[in-house]
C-alpha positions as CSV (number, residue, x, y, z in Angstrom):
1,M,-22.3,15.6,-23.2
2,N,-19.9,18.6,-22.8
3,Y,-19.0,20.9,-25.4
4,L,-16.1,18.9,-26.1
5,N,-17.5,15.8,-26.6
6,L,-20.2,17.8,-28.9
7,L,-17.4,18.9,-31.0
8,A,-16.3,16.0,-31.4
9,G,-19.6,15.2,-33.0
10,F,-19.9,17.6,-34.6
11,V,-16.2,16.6,-36.6
12,S,-17.4,13.4,-37.2
13,L,-20.6,14.4,-38.9
14,G,-18.4,16.9,-40.9
15,C,-16.4,13.9,-42.0
16,L,-19.2,11.7,-42.9
17,F,-20.4,14.5,-45.6
18,V,-17.0,14.8,-47.3
19,N,-16.4,10.8,-47.3
20,C,-13.4,10.7,-44.6
21,L,-15.2,8.5,-42.0
22,S,-11.6,6.2,-41.0
23,H,-9.7,8.7,-42.7
24,S,-6.9,10.7,-41.9
25,I,-7.5,14.5,-39.9
26,L,-4.9,16.6,-39.5
27,V,-4.4,18.7,-36.5
28,L,-2.9,22.7,-36.7
29,H,-1.6,24.1,-33.1
30,P,-0.2,27.6,-32.4
31,V,3.5,28.0,-31.5
32,Y,1.4,28.9,-27.6
33,A,-0.8,26.4,-27.2
34,G,0.5,24.1,-24.0
35,S,-3.2,23.9,-22.7
36,H,-5.0,24.2,-25.8
37,I,-3.2,20.6,-26.8
38,I,-4.6,18.8,-23.8
39,A,-8.0,20.6,-23.9
40,I,-8.0,19.1,-27.9
41,R,-6.9,16.2,-27.1
42,T,-10.4,14.9,-25.3
43,I,-12.2,15.5,-29.0
44,L,-8.8,13.1,-30.7
45,E,-9.4,10.5,-28.3
46,E,-13.1,10.2,-29.6
47,L,-12.3,10.7,-32.9
48,V,-9.5,7.6,-32.8
49,R,-12.0,5.3,-31.0
50,K,-14.7,6.7,-34.3
51,G,-11.7,5.1,-35.9
52,H,-10.4,8.4,-37.8
53,K,-6.7,8.7,-37.7
54,I,-5.2,11.8,-36.5
55,K,-1.6,13.5,-37.6
56,V,-1.0,16.3,-34.7
57,I,1.4,19.6,-35.8
58,R,2.7,21.2,-32.7
59,W,5.0,22.9,-31.1
60,K,8.1,22.2,-28.1
61,E,6.7,23.0,-25.6
62,S,8.3,23.8,-21.5
63,S,5.7,22.4,-20.0
64,R,5.4,18.9,-20.0
65,I,2.8,17.2,-22.2
66,P,2.5,13.2,-21.9
67,P,2.6,11.9,-24.9
68,M,-0.7,10.5,-26.5
69,E,0.2,6.5,-26.7
70,T,-2.6,4.8,-29.0
71,E,-3.0,3.6,-32.5
72,N,-4.0,5.7,-35.3
73,F,-2.4,8.5,-33.6
74,S,0.8,10.7,-35.1
75,E,2.9,14.2,-33.8
76,T,5.3,16.0,-35.2
77,I,6.9,18.7,-33.0
78,L,8.5,21.5,-34.1
79,S,11.0,24.0,-33.1
80,I,12.1,27.4,-33.5
81,D,16.2,27.8,-33.9
82,N,16.3,30.9,-31.2
83,S,20.3,29.9,-30.3
84,E,20.4,33.9,-30.4
85,G,17.5,35.1,-28.1
86,L,16.0,36.9,-30.3
87,V,12.7,35.7,-29.9
88,P,10.4,36.7,-27.2
89,F,8.8,34.1,-25.2
90,L,11.2,31.0,-26.2
91,T,14.0,29.8,-24.7
92,K,17.2,30.5,-25.8
93,E,18.7,27.5,-27.7
94,V,18.2,25.9,-31.3
95,K,15.4,23.9,-30.5
96,S,13.3,26.1,-28.1
97,S,10.6,25.8,-26.2
98,F,7.3,28.0,-25.6
99,E,7.5,30.0,-22.3
100,F,4.3,31.3,-21.1
101,P,4.6,34.7,-20.3
102,D,2.7,34.9,-17.3
103,K,3.7,38.3,-16.0
104,L,2.7,39.9,-19.4
105,M,-0.9,38.5,-19.3
106,W,-1.4,38.9,-15.8
107,E,-0.3,43.1,-15.7
108,R,-1.4,43.4,-19.6
109,G,-3.0,40.6,-20.9
110,L,-5.8,42.9,-21.6
111,N,-4.5,45.7,-22.5
112,P,-4.2,46.2,-26.7
113,S,-0.2,46.9,-26.1
114,S,0.4,43.3,-25.0
115,V,-0.2,42.2,-28.2
116,L,2.5,44.7,-29.9
117,D,4.5,43.2,-27.0
118,G,6.6,40.6,-28.6
119,G,3.9,38.4,-29.5
120,I,3.9,39.2,-33.6
121,D,7.8,38.3,-33.3
122,T,6.9,35.2,-31.8
123,V,3.9,34.1,-34.9
124,A,6.3,35.4,-37.8
125,S,9.2,33.6,-36.3
126,S,6.7,30.3,-35.9
127,C,5.1,31.2,-39.6
128,D,8.8,31.4,-41.5
129,T,9.9,28.0,-39.5
130,L,7.0,25.8,-40.6
131,F,6.9,27.3,-44.2
132,Q,10.5,26.2,-44.6
133,Q,9.6,22.7,-43.7
134,K,9.6,21.1,-47.5
135,E,9.7,17.5,-46.9
136,L,6.6,18.1,-44.1
137,I,4.4,19.8,-46.1
138,Q,4.9,17.5,-49.3
139,E,4.6,14.4,-46.6
140,L,1.4,16.5,-45.7
141,K,0.3,17.1,-49.1
142,A,0.9,13.4,-50.0
143,S,-1.4,11.8,-46.5
144,N,-4.9,12.3,-48.3
145,F,-6.2,14.0,-45.0
146,K,-10.3,15.0,-45.6
147,V,-10.3,17.8,-43.2
148,A,-8.1,19.9,-40.4
149,I,-8.7,21.2,-37.1
150,V,-7.0,24.1,-36.7
151,D,-6.5,25.8,-33.2
152,L,-7.1,29.3,-34.8
153,L,-5.7,31.8,-31.9
154,Y,-2.2,33.1,-33.5
155,N,-2.3,30.6,-35.5
156,E,-3.2,32.3,-39.0
157,C,-0.1,30.6,-40.5
158,G,-2.0,27.0,-39.7
159,L,-4.9,28.1,-41.5
160,A,-2.8,29.3,-44.2
161,L,-1.0,25.5,-44.5
162,A,-4.6,23.7,-44.3
163,H,-5.5,26.3,-47.6
164,Y,-2.6,24.9,-49.2
165,L,-3.2,21.8,-48.8
166,G,-6.9,22.1,-49.9
167,L,-8.3,21.0,-46.6
168,P,-11.8,21.9,-45.2
169,V,-11.4,23.4,-41.6
170,V,-12.9,22.5,-38.0
171,A,-11.6,25.9,-36.0
172,Y,-11.1,25.9,-32.3
173,W,-11.4,28.8,-30.6
174,A,-11.2,29.2,-26.7
175,I,-11.7,32.6,-25.6
176,S,-13.9,35.5,-26.9
177,F,-14.3,34.8,-31.1
178,V,-13.1,38.1,-32.0
179,S,-9.4,38.2,-33.3
180,G,-7.8,39.3,-36.2
181,E,-7.5,35.7,-37.0
182,I,-10.9,35.9,-37.8
183,Q,-10.6,37.9,-40.5
184,Y,-9.4,34.9,-42.5
185,T,-12.2,33.1,-41.5
186,T,-15.8,32.7,-43.5
187,A,-17.3,33.6,-39.7
188,F,-19.9,36.0,-39.5
189,N,-18.1,38.7,-36.6
190,P,-19.2,42.2,-37.1
191,P,-17.6,44.6,-35.0
192,S,-20.7,46.3,-34.9
193,S,-22.6,44.4,-32.2
194,I,-19.7,41.7,-31.2
195,P,-17.0,43.4,-28.6
196,H,-13.2,43.2,-29.1
197,I,-11.9,40.8,-25.6
198,Y,-10.1,44.2,-25.1
199,F,-12.9,46.1,-24.2
200,P,-15.0,45.3,-20.9
201,Y,-18.3,46.0,-22.9
202,T,-21.6,43.5,-22.7
203,E,-24.1,45.5,-24.7
204,M,-22.5,48.4,-26.8
205,N,-24.2,52.1,-27.1
206,F,-23.3,53.9,-30.1
207,L,-20.1,55.7,-29.2
208,Q,-18.4,52.5,-28.2
209,R,-19.5,50.7,-31.3
210,C,-17.4,53.0,-33.0
211,L,-14.5,52.8,-30.9
212,N,-15.0,48.3,-31.3
213,F,-15.1,49.7,-35.5
214,I,-12.2,51.8,-35.8
215,F,-10.0,49.5,-33.1
216,A,-11.4,46.8,-35.5
217,I,-9.8,48.5,-38.7
218,C,-6.7,48.5,-36.6
219,N,-6.4,45.1,-36.4
220,H,-7.0,44.2,-39.9
221,I,-4.1,46.5,-41.0
222,L,-2.2,45.0,-38.5
223,M,-2.9,41.9,-40.2
224,Q,-2.4,42.9,-43.7
225,V,1.2,43.5,-42.7
226,C,2.2,41.0,-40.8
227,W,0.8,38.5,-43.9
228,E,2.6,41.3,-46.4
229,E,5.9,40.6,-44.1
230,R,5.1,36.6,-44.8
231,K,4.7,36.6,-48.5
232,Q,8.2,38.5,-49.0
């Protein structure tokens, strides 16, 4: 059994405990997650086979993602208005598509400054667009979902939506389990012992732990600023 099938089993088992066998599961993707969509589909196919109904909310991608044509599965594809070309990493059109920043990731993917190079603006725009979908949110609220699978990286607003809908969350995470979004979960992730992905540490000495802790504080402040902007 591979890890994806194992996760599918955990989700199904969790559904049994909250009485949602053969009921509805909501899946929330962030704006950038083309490869994640395909990876999580392995889980969704298994969940559909087990009798669950799946609703996916995802964002328009420049790369073509084949449709999942099966019963008890539906998806809504959102897009951001980038007609003025102000939102980084998106095509310049009314219904824009995400374009993966290959050059940025290869050259500065593990540099903390890469987070500030447009990524925050892209996430903020996706949050604004998501929360403007009043009819969709009301539809989701009336759909009697029992659990949400949230692709958590850069998806704090998807997590907030699941919270608004009153749903328990199973989080999907594809890299080292350290980032600002984790602060908004109940996951135990102390910076004193778990190095951030931007640091090449495996075992940290005292100075490295201090640096890691300072970086975690800065990360926390950044997340608070972003959240306050979204509240306004």
